[in-house]
N, C-alpha and C positions, 0 to 999 in steps of 0.2 A: 752493315746496317740491314741489308735484306735478310741476312740470317737471323739477326735479333728480332726483326719484325715478324718473321715466320715463326720463331719460337714463342713470342708473345701471343700470336694468334692461336697457336696450338694450345698454349696454357689456358688462354681465355675460353677455349672450347670445352675445357674440363670443368669450368665453373659450375655447371649444372649438377656435377657430382656432389658438391658441398652440401646443399640442403638434403639431397637424397641420403647421403651417408650419415649426416648429423642426426637425422630422425630415425635411423635404423638401429634397433637394439640387437639385431643379429645380422652381421654383414653377409652371411651366407645367403640370406633371402634376397639381397639386392646385388649379389655378385654378377649374375648374368647381365643385369642392366649396366653395371659398371663396365663390363667387357664391351657392350655395344657402344657406349659413349666413348670409351677409350679407342675403339677400333677406328674411329674417324681420324684420329691424329697420330695413332701408333698402331698400325696394322699388325695383327697377331692371329695365331690359330688356337692359342690356349694361354690362360693365366692361372697360376697356382699360388696360393697363399699358405706358407708354412710358418708355424709358430713354435718357438723353442720349448722343449719340455723343461720341467723344473730342474732336472739334473744337467741340462745343457748338452746332452749327448745325442739328441735326436730332434727332428722337426716333425711335428704333428700336422698332417695335411688338414688345414682348417677350412679351406674353400678352394674349389676348382671349377673352372668353366672351360670347355674345349669343343672345337669342331671336329676333333679327332677322337675316335673311340679307343680308349685304352684304360687298363685297370688302374683305378685310383688307389694309391697306397695310403694306408692309415698313418704310417710312421716311416720316416726316412732317417736312417742312421747318419750322423755327421762324422765323417772320417777324422781321425786325430790330426791329420795334416791340414784340415780346413777349420779347426776350432779356433785358430788365431782370429777368425772373423768375428768371434764372440767377444773378444777383448780389444781387438785393434780396430779403430775407426776405418770404415771403407765406404766409398761413394756408390760404386756400381761395378758389376763384372760382366764383360762381354764374352760370348763364346760363339765362334763361327759355326762349329759343328759339334754338338754334344756327343756324337758317336765317336769322335776322335779324341775327346777329352777323357783322360784316365779317371777323373773323379766323377764325371757325369754320365759316362757311357752305360752305367748300370741302372740308370733311372728308367722306370717303366715307359716314359714318354719316348725314349729312343727307338725301341722296337716298333712303336706306332708310327714312326716316320717323322717325328719332330726333330729339327736340327738346330736352327739358330736359337740363341738364348740371350736374354738381357735380365740380369738379376739386380735388384736394388734392396737395401735394407729397410725394414719397418722398425722405426725407433720409438721408444717411450722414454722420456726424460733423458734424451741423448744417448741411450744405450739400445743396441740392436736386440729386438725380442723376436725377430723372425725375418722372413724375406718374401719379396714378391717377384715371381719369375714369369716373364713374358717369353713365350716360345712360338716358333714359326716352323713350317715345313721347309722353308728355304734356308739354304746355307747363307751365313753372313747377312741375315735379314735385318740386323740392327746395327746402328753406328753410334759413335759418341754423341752425335747430335740428338739422339733419342733419349739419352740418359736423363736430362732435366724433366722431360715429360713423364717418364716412368717414376722419377723421384717425387713429382708432384702427386701422382696417383697414390704412391706409398704414404705420403703425408696425410692425404684424405683418409686412407685406410686406417692409419694410426689414430686419427681423430675419432673415427667410428668405433675403434676398439676401446679407446679411452671412455667414450660415452657409455659403451656397454658395461665397462668396469664400474663406472660411477652408478649406473642404474642397478647393477647387481649388488653393489655395496649398499645402496639406499634400500633395496628390497630386503637384504639381509638385516639391516638395521631395523626396518619396519617390522620384519618377522620377529626379531628379538624383542622389540617393544611389545608386540602383541603377546608373545609368550610370557614376558614379564608381567604384563597387565593381567593376563589370564591366570597366572600363578598367584598374583597378589589377590585377585578376586576370589580364587579358590581358597587361599589361606584365610581371607576375611570371612568367607561363608562358613568354613569349618570352625574358625575361632568363635563365631557368634552362635552357631547352631549346635555344636557337639558338646556334650557334657564330658569334657575330656580329662578333668583333673580328679584325682582320687581323694582319699581321706585327708582332711585338714587342708584343703586347697580350694581356691575359688572355682566357680563353675564355668569359667571361660578362660581362654588364653589371654594373658595380659603382658604387655610390654611393647615398646616402640623403639628400643635401642637397636642399632644396626646389627650387633652380634646376635641378639636374640631373634630378630626378624629373619636373619640369615639361617639360623638353626631351624626355625619354623618353616621357612621356604624349602629347605632341603628335605625336611620331613614330609612336606606336602608332595614333593616330587617323587620320593621313593614310596610313599604310601600305596599307590595303586598297584605296585608290583608285589611279588612275593619274596623279594630279596631280603637276606639277613641284614640286620642293622646293628651297629655298635654305637651306643651312646656313651660319651665320656664327659666327665665333669666332676667337680667337687660334690660332696654329699649335700643334698638339699637344693641343687640347682634346677631341678625339674626333669630329671630323667624319666621317671614314671609318667609325668605329665605328657612328655613328648611321645612316649610309647603308647599311651592311650590315644593320643592324637593320631598317630600312625594307624592304629587299629581301627579307630572310628572312621578314617577316610579310606580304608582299604576294602577290597571285595570280601574280606573275611569279617566285616563289621558285625554281621549277625551271629558270628560264632563267639565262643567264650574268650574272655581276656583273663589270663591267670598270671600271677607273679609269685616269685619265690626269692628270698634273700639267701644267696648261696653261703654267706658268712654266718648265718644264724643257726645252722644245724651242724651237728657232727657228721663226719663223712658217711657212715653206714645209713643214718637216718636220711641224709640228703639224697643219696642215691635211691633209696626206697621211695622218697617223695617224688623224685624226678621220673624214675623208670618203672615204679611199681614193684610188686613182689608177688611171688606165688606162695601158696600155703606151705608152711614148714621151711621157708627160705632162711629164717633165723629164729631164735628163741622169741616167742611171743607172736609169731606170724601164724595165727590160728586160721586165717582165711586169706584168699587171694585179694589183692587190692591194686587197682589201676593207678599209675602215677600221673603226674601233671601232664606229661607228654601225651598220654592217651586222653585225659580229660579235657585237654585244650584242642582236641581234634577239630579242624575247621576254623580255628581261631588263632590267637597269638599267645605265646608264652614269653614273659619277661624274666630273664635271668639277671636279677640285681646282684651286684658285686660278683660278676662272673669270674673275676680274677682270683677269687678265693677257692675255686674248685680244686679238688685234689687231683693228682695225676691220673688216677683211675677214672674219676668222673669226667675228666677232660677227654680221655680216649673214647669213652662211651658217647659223649656229646658230639665229638667229631664224626662218629659213625652216623649219628642222627642227621647232622648237617650234610654229610657227604653222600651217604647211601640212602637216607630217609628210612632207616630201619633201626630197631633196637630190640632188646630182650628184657623181660622183667628179671629182677633178682631171683635166683633159684629156678628160673624157667629155661626152657630149651626152644620154645616157639619164637620164631622171628616175626615181629610185629611191624607194620608200616607206620611211619610218623607223618601224619597230615597236619603239620603245625608250622606256623611261622615263628621263628625265634628272633627275639631282640635281646641283645646283651647290653648290660649297663655296668659301668665301673668308674671309680674315682682314681684308679691306679693307672700307671703308664704300662700298658701291656707289652709294648715294644721293648721297654727296658727289662721287663720280666722275662721275655723271650731270650734276650741277650744273656741274662743271668741263669737261664736254664730252669726257671720256675714256672714257665707257661709254654705249652706246646706251640711251636712255630706254625705247624700246619693248621691247628685250631685257630690261631691268631688270624691267619689269612682268610679262613672261612668266615670268621666273625667280622673281619675288617673290610668286607666287600663294600659296604657303604657306611662310613663313619661320620658321625655328627658330634661336634664339640659344643658343649653348652657353657656359656660364660658364667662366672660367679657373679653374685649380686653386686659386689663392690665395683665391678666393671660396667655395670648398667645402672648408675645412680638415678638416672631419669625415670627408671621404672619403679623406684621404691614407693613413691606416693600412689601411683595407680594400682600397684600391687596391694598396698595397705588398704585402699578403698575396697577393692574386690574381696580381700580377705575379711575385712570387717563385715561386709555384707553377708559373707558365708558364715562367719561366726555368729552373727545375729540370728540367722536361720537355725543354727545348731542350738543356741541358747534359748530360742523361742521368744526373743525380744529384740527390738531394734536397737542398734548401737548408733549413737548420734554422730560419731566420727572422731577425728583427731583434731585437737585444738591447735590454733595457730602457733602458740608458744612451744608445743611439743614437736612440731614439724622439724625444726633444726636438729633436734636430737636424733630423729629417725634418719635424717640425711647424713649426719656426721658419723654415725656408727658404721663400721666396716662390714658388719653382718658375716662373720666367719661361718656361721651355720646356714647362710643363704636364706632362701624363701622359707624353709622350715622353721628356722629360728625367728624370722619376722612373724610368722604365723603364731608361734608359741607366745612370743612377747605380747602380741596384740590380743590374744585370747585371754591371757591373765589380766591385761589392762582393761579389757572390756568388762570382765567380771567385777573388777574393783570400781570401775566407773559407774556401774549400776544403771546403765542406759544413758548416762550423760556423756559429755565430751571426754575423750581420753586426754589427760594432761601429762606433763613431764613426770609428775609424782607417781603416775600409774605405770610408767615404763620401767620395768625391772631389767634394764640392760646389764648383763653380767660384766663384772670386772675380771680381766684375765687373771688366772691364778698365779701366785708367786712360785718361783722355782727354788726349792731348798735341797740341800744335799741329802741323799738317801742315808737312812740310819743303817748301822751294822757295818761289819768289816767289808773290805774291798769287794765292790760289786761292779767292776768295769768302769767306775768313775762316772756313770750316768747320773743325771739329775731327775728327781721325781717330781711329779706335779702334786701340789698340796693345796687344799681349799683354804680360804681365809680363816684365820684362827679366831676372829672376833665372834663370841657367842651371840646368838639371837635370842632375845627374851621370849619365853613362852614356847620355844621351838621344841617339838617332839623328836624322838629318834628317827621316825620315818621322814620328817621334814628335813632333818640334817642329811640323811642318806640321799634324798632326792636332790638337795642342793649340791652335794658332792658329785653325784652322777651328772647333773646338768653342767656343773663347772668343768668336769673332766671332758665332757663332750665338746664344750666350747674351746677349751685349751688345745684339744687334739683336732680342732677344725672338723669335728663330727666324724672323725675316723674312729669307728667303734673298737677296732683292735688296739689302737694306740691308747684310747681312753681306758679300756679294760686293763691294759698293762700298767698304766700310770697309777691305777687304784689297787694294783696287786691282785687282780681277779683274773680268773680264766675267762675266755670268751663266753662260755656257756653261763658262768655265774653272772657275768655282766648283762647278758640278755635277760636273765631272770629278773634282775633289778630294773631293766628298762620296761619290761612288761608289768612289773609290780607298780611302777609309778606312771604308767601310761605314756612312756616316752619311746615306744617301739613303732611309731607311725612309719608307713612305707615312705620311700623317697618321694619328695614333693617336687 
C-alpha cells in the first residue's frame, strides 16, 4: 500500500506537465522545464527524446537536456538486433551501466560519464514512434519502480507531439486554402480583365465546369514561369484560348503572341515560316526573311497541331527548346531563341512516340507541363454561358445587337453533342444571328448539321474503307460554291474537325483542302 501511495504521489507531481505540454507546439522549447519537473520524482542527469526516421533504421535526436556536457548526435543508427523493438510491444528497458552494454556503449553519452539508463517507448496510436531515455551518472540509478513514472512522462510527450502534428496539419490545410483562394482570385482577375480569346471567340474566359476550371487553374499556375506547355484536346476545345491566357498572364505579356498551324503548310514552307531563311536558300528566296521564332522574340509562339511536324522540323524544334538556338534555312549563323513555346495538339503524342512517328526526346521537352482541355460535350453546363458570350461577340462583329436565344431553342443547343466544340457552336450561332436579323434566335435558325451517311467507296478494291458522303438531297437555288461549302462543313463535322481526315474523306490533298477552307472562310484558328 505504501508503495502504491508513493507511486500515486509521484504521478500526481507530474500533473503540471500536462498543461505545459498541451500548449506547446514545439516540445524542444519546453524540454528543459519538463526535465526540472520530472527531476523531483525521477532524479536524472540527462533526458533524450529520439524519434524514428521514416525508414525505421535510425533515431533522430529530437530533444535533449543534460547536466553533462557531451556532443549531441543528430542521428543514432538502430542496430538490426534492436529493430524488434519497432514491431514488438515493449514497456521499458533498464540498463545498470551503458558502458557495459554491447548495444549502448557506443552512444556519445557514455564517454561523458553517463551510466544508468531507463528507456520507455513514445507511442502514437499504440505503435512506438520513438523513445525517451532517462540517464544518470550513477550505475543502477533506476529500478522497476521508476518505470511507471517514466511511462507517464512519455505519454505526456506523445500528447504534445500529437498536438504539434494536428497544428502542422491545420497550418498546411490553411496554407493550401490560401493558395487555392489566391489562385482562384488570380484566375478570376485574369478571366475578367484579359482579352484572351482570338478570332471568333468571346472576349473573356467562360465556363464553370470542374474540368474547364481545372485547366484554367493549371494555366494560371504555369503562366508566370517560362516553362514549355503542351495543350491537348479535340479541335475547337480552346487551345489557342488557353495559350493566349498563358501569354497574357506571363512576364512576356508585352511581347508578341504568334501562332502557326503546323498542318496547314508543306514541309519546306513550314520550316521557312518557323526558322526563317537566307537569300538564295531556295528558288524564290530573293531576300532574307526572319521566321516566327525570331519575330516572336520576347513573347510566345503557339505551335498548333505540333504533332504534324515532319521529322526534320522536329529535330530543329528540339534544338530550339533544348539549346535555345537555331539557324535560318540556308544560313550558317547560329541565332539565339528568346521565345516561349506552347504546343497544341488533338493527337495522342505518346502513342505517336510508341509508333515512331514523333520524337521521344521532343515529346518530353514539350510535355514538361501538359494541360488537357475537355470537349464541350463533357461540360454541358457551359453551353449556355458560352452561347451568351459568343452572341455578344457576334453582335459586335456584325455591328448590331443580337437579342439572344429563345427559350424553345435552348433544348436543341443542350441536346446537340457539339463534335466541333466551341468553334462549331460559334459558327452555328453566327449563322443563326444573321438569319434572326437582330431578333431572338429560334430553333429554325439553328442549322445543326446532320452527320453524313457512310457509303461504300466507288471503284475496285480500295482496302475496304468507307467514304464520307454528303446528303444527296438537292437544295433549291443552291449554287456550286454553296454546295462545296456544305460538303466541306459536313466533312469537318463527320471527321470531328480533324482536317486531315476530312480532306481524305473528300478525296483531297491537305493543301487542296486548306485552299477550300480559306475560300469559304472556315480556316479560323483553334478557338
